[in-house]
N, C-alpha and C positions, 0 to 999 in steps of 0.2 A: 154199738153204732154199724151200721151195714157198710164194707167197704166192694172194692169193685179192685181186686189182684188179678193178674197174669192165670191164677192157676183158678179162679173164680169160673166154676159151667154158668154160661148163660145162652138161655134158650128162647129165640124169639118166637112168637104164631104169627105167621103169614095173613089168618085171618082176622079180621077185624072183630074186636070183642063188643058185647053190650057195660059198658061200665058204669050202668047203673045197677048190676050185682054186686061191687064190693069184691071183700078179699072171701069169701065164701061161694060165689061166682067164678071168681080166677081162677080160684082150686080147683073147682070143677071142671076147667077148661082143661085144666094142667092134666087130669086124670084121664079126662075125658078124647080131650082131641091132642096134646101132646103127648100124649100119651107117659107121663110123668111124673115122679111123687113131688106133690109139693112140699113136704117135710123133709127132702133131700136137700137141703140147702142152696140149690140152685137159681137164680136172678131168671127170672120167667119175665117176657116184655112182654105186650098186649099196646095195640093202636087201635082209637074208636074208627068209625066207619068213613069221619070227615075227613081223617087223616091230620084232623088240629090237637090231638092230646095223644101221649103217649104214658103206659103206667108199668110200675115195676113191681114187682111181688117177689119177695125172699120169707124164707124161715131165717132165725137167726138160732133155733136151740130154746128158746124163750117166747119165739111169739113171731108176729109177720108183722114185716115193711110194705109198706105202700106208698110209692113215690110216685109223683103225676109230675109231667110239664104238661103245661097248655101254652099253643103259642097265642102271645096275642093278637098277630094277624097271618093268615096266610095257612098253609099246613106242609107238614113232611114233604120234601117235596118226591125222598128216596122210602122204599117199602120193598124189601124184596118178596116175593111169589116164588110158587113152591117147586120154580126147576132149583132151587139152593136146596131144598128140602130131599130126604132119603125118594122119596115116592110115595108111601101112606103116611105119614106124619105130615103133620101142618107145623110142624117145626124146625128149624134153623138155629144150629150152632152160631154164634160168636162169641168173639174174643172180646177182650175187656177194653181193646185200644178200636176197636172196630163198635162198640157198643157207645161210646162217648163221641166217633164220627157220626155216626148215626142222631143221636141226643141232639148233635148241633145244628142237625139238617143235612145234611151230606150223606153221600154213599162213600159207605166202607169198602167197599170191591176196587173205586173208581181213587179211594186215597192212597198216597205213597207214601208208603211206610217201611222203615227198618224190617228186615228179617226178622224172624222169632228168635230162629235159630242157625246158626253155618257152623257147618264142621272146621275143624280145627286140622289143617293140612300139614302133616309132618315132613319136613325138608327130607330130601334123599342125602344128604350132604355127611357122612360119617362124623361121629365125634372123636378126639385124640384124646385118647390116657396120657 
């Protein structure tokens, strides 16, 4: 079963993909455009040109999972562009909760979420023994 956990690596393709290609075509995009290994266990996220459908591709050690969400009306209002990438790649790293916001049609950058990690600050008061 495919699970999204906080430790799951998620790469989003900022360029639209041709969904007619299927699993093999998306694996080719992973290698060529995203510079990533499709066998790595990473969840790859793709969008079609019209923005009405999103596909997730993941390898679980036995085979591929290919999940699709197609909206019944409208399109995904937000999709990241190359400004969120590292410059030479067409991939953007997402966190699991950001993917959930994106799949619900929202903007992950605008979502108000709790920080993933915050340091524990030790008090300066000494403990008497």
